[in-house]
N, C-alpha and C positions, 0 to 999 in steps of 0.2 A: 380451300384449306379450312380445317376445323380447329379453332384455338379458343380454349376457355369458354366453351359453350356458344361460341359465336362462329357462324360459317360465313367466310369472306369469299365471294365469288368474283374473281378477277379475270377469268379466261374470256377473251373477245368473243362476242356472239354466243356466249353460253345461254342455255335455256333450262329453267326449272320447271319440274312437274311434280305432281303428287302421285305417288305409287303406293297405294294402301297407307300404312303408316310411316312412310319414309319419304324424304325429299330426294328426288333424282336430278342429277346435273348432267345435261346433254350438251355436246357440241357436234353440230352437223349430224344430228340424230343418233350419234354414238354415246352410250352411257359412259360418263367418266367417274361418277361418284354417287353413291347412295349413303344417306345418313338418316337414321331413325329420329323422328321428330322429337322424341322425349329426351334426346340428347342436346337439344338446342334451346337457347333463350332468345336468340336474335339471328337474322339472316342479313348480311351487308352486301349489296350488289354494287360494283364499281364499274361504270361505263355502260356499254351497250349490252345489257343482260335482260333477257325476257323470262316471262313466267306465266303459268296459266291461271285462270280465275279460280278453278277449284282449289289450287294450292294457296293462293291468297286468302280465300275464305277459311280454309283449315288453319293457316297460320294465325289468323285472327281469333279463331275460335280457341285455339290452344294458348293464346296469350304470348305468341312469339312475334316479335317485331320484325317487320320487313323494312329495311332502310335502303333507300336509293341514293348514290352519290354519283356525280358525273365523273368524266374521266380524269378531271383535276383533283378528284377527291371532295368537291364541294357538295355539301348536303343539298339534296333536292326534294326528297320526300320521305315520310315515314308512315306505314300502314300499321294500324293497331286495332285491337277490338275494343270493347266498351271500357271506359276509364273505371278503375276500381280504386282510386286514391281515397285518402282519408278527407272526407268533406269538411270536417271540423278544422283540420289543419289548413285546408285550402281557404276557408272562410278567414282564418286568422291571417293567412299569407296576404289576402287581399286587403284586410284591415291594415296590416303593417306596410304594405305598399303605399297606402294613402296617409301613413304617418310619416311626415317630413323628417322628423328627427331620426326614426328608426332607419328609413331609407338612406339618409345621408351617412349615418354610422356604418351601415352595411356596405355601401358603396366604397366608403374610405377603406374598410377592411379588405374588400376585394382588390382594390388598387394597391394597398400597401403589401399584400401577398405577392401580387404580380411584380411590383418593383424590387421588393426584397430578393426574390428568386432570380430575377434578371441581374440584379447587382452581383449575386453570387457567381453568375456565368462570367461577368466580366472580370471579377477578382480572380477567379481560377484561370481565366486566360492570361491575365497579368503575371500571375505566379509561374505560368508554364512557358510564357514567351521567351524566346532565345534573343530577341531584339530588345535592347534597352529602351529605344525611343518608342516602340510599339507597346511595350509593357507600361511605360509612362502614360501613353494615350489611353490604354484600357483602364489604368488606375484613376485617371481624370474622369472618365466616364462612369466609373463607379462612384466617385466622389459626387458627380452631378446627380446620380440617382439617390444617393444619401440625402442631398439637399432637397430633392423632390419629396422624400419621405418626411422630412422635417417640416414641409410645408403643408403636408396633408391635413394635420389637426386643425389649421387655420382655414381650411377651405369651407366656406359657409354655405355653398349650394352645390347641387349636383353638377351644374355646368362648370364650377371651378375645379371640382374633383376630376371631371372629364378632361379639363384643360391641363391639369397637372399629369394625368396619365398619358395624354397625347404627347406633351412635351418630352416626358421621361422615354416614351417609346421612340421618339425621333432621335434622341441622344443614344439611346441604346442600339438601335439598328444602324446608327452612323458608325459605330464602333465594331459592328459584327463582322465586316470583311477582314479585320485584324485577326479574327479567331480561325480563319481558314488558312491551312497551311500554304505557304508561299507558292509552291509550284502548282496548286490547284486554284489559285485566285483568278486567273484568266478565265478559266471555264466557269467558276462560280462567283463572278463578280455580282455586286450588289449595290445599288444605289437607293438605299432605304426600302421600306416596306411598300410592296405593290401587290394587288390582287384584282380579281374580277375583270380580266383574267390575269394571272401572274405574267410578268414580262421577262423573267429571267429564271434560270435553273434553281437558284437558291430559294426564291420566292415560290417557285412551283412545288419544291419539296416542302417548305414550311406550310403551305396551304394544304397539301395532302395530309400532313401530320396534324394539323389544327383540326381539320375535318374529322379525323378519327377520335381525337380527344373531345371534340364537340359531341359527337354521337355518344361516347361513354359518359359524359357529363349529363347529357339529357336523360340517359337511362338511369343514372344515378338520382336525378330529380325525381323521376317517375317512381323509382323504387322506394323512395322516402316518402311518397304521397304528396309531393309538391307539384304545383302547376308550373311546368317548365317555360310557359309562355309570359309569366309575369315576373319581371325582375326588378331590381333596385338600382344598379348602375346603368344598365343599358335601357334605353327607351323602349316602350311597348309599341311594336309595330304588327300589323297583321302578318302571320306566317313566321314570325320571329321567335325563336326560343330564347327570350331575353335572360331568363333565370339560369339556363344552361350556360349561356355566354358569361354571365357574371361568375359562375362556379369555375368555368374553363380559365379564368384569367390567371389564377395562381398556378396552373399547370402548363402555360405557354412556354415557360423556360424549360421544362422537360422536353417539349417538342423540339425546342431550338438546340439543346444539348445533343439530342439524338441525331438531328440533322447534321450537326457538326461532326459528330462521330462517324457517320456514314461516308461523309465527304473526306475527312481527314485520314480515314483508314482505307481509303480507295475502294470502298464497297459500291460506291456510285461514281460514274464518270459522265462526261459529256454526252457519250453514246447512248445513256439511258434516258435522254430527253429528247422530245421532238418539238418543232417550232411549227405552229399552225399559221395559216394565212391570217394577216392582221397583227402578228407578233406575239400571239399567246403561246406559252411554253407549258408543256405538261410532261409528266413521267410516261415512259412507255409501258407496255403491259407487263413485261417480265420484271421491270424495275419496281412497278407497283406491288407485285408480289413479294419481292425482296424486302421492300420498305414495311409492308404489312407484318411479315415474319419478324423483323427487327423490332417493331413496335411491341408486338406481342410478348417478345422476349424481354424488352426493357421493363415491361409491366410486371414481370416476375421479380425484378430487383426488390430487395427488401430495404425499407428506409425507416428511419426512427421518426415516430410521430410526436409532436410536442406535447400532446395531451394523453398519450398512451404509454404504458410502462414497457411495451414490447414493440418490436419492428413488425412491420406489415408490408405485404407486396404493394408496389406502387399501383397496380391495377385496381386494388381495393380502396385506395384513398378517396376517389371521388364519392364512393358510396358513404364512407365515413364523414366526409365533409358535407354531404347533403343532409345527413342525419343531424350533424352539428347545427347546420343551418335551420332545419326543422325545430330543433330545441330552442334555438334563439327566437324564432318566430312565435312559438307557443309561450315565450317567456319563462322557460326553464332555466336559462342561462343568461348571463348579461352580455349580449351582443355575440357577433360571429367571429371566430378566430380562424384565419385562413391557414393553409397548410405551408409552412416553411420548414423544409427538412433541416434537422439538426446536424 
């Protein structure tokens, strides 16, 4: 499916070829789709999708990213042409990463955005809950997150910031099962956050959605001229897009809310998941397609940005935030302001 200039290939055993100036999608040598290359900014392949070398070369030449995700939606690789980012901005980014005070302030901001947005998820759940005891538990969870926010300014090291973030996440995910409608809780039970691989249906859905947000945040970093590998909150490791992970933190609650919507509205059921040997759980092919469509539709929702006078589609917010981060790195603004919808 082609959505917002990104082609998502979810068909099992699909194969991609270059056909003059178009990309052709085949399944068992039968053509299913042809898309002109000039309509695309990226191609995302989920699961067992193959492609030809000439197509890969052409995508790189045309500046079209080829992203590979496994069947769980976890990022595996990204093929791109030569980097064309702003070298002066990247030099400033590397200098700021070595600036302990700037790195600490930016890490605090990323975590604050994550916790504030997560707290809103719990508060909304408390307001909408029909069970008084469950509403009280959700309200206590929101209060715990508020306490974590109050502790952030006193965090003197990155490890302390990460500790606050980890504790807040445990408290948040500990309340998450209460946000699932009662008759779906048996199928979507959750004992905290688990991944690599996910061990239950709820975590499988979250991992899939997080992977798509991660891809968008990485693209936003690159579009702003930033180095997605060099972050402030997340430690630098080979092959890890640390800055994209930093940027993604404030959007995790958006993924959580979409996951809850899909479950609570009955758009996903236990039949949409499969369990592999060893206990790994993942979405099946048709369900992945449904989640991708829902994700792209959600990105069209318009939200008020705290720094802008007009609403903008959620899908554009990572690009705005990456540019705000670039301005902070260049010293044009005092620090980074995370996205917290009004």
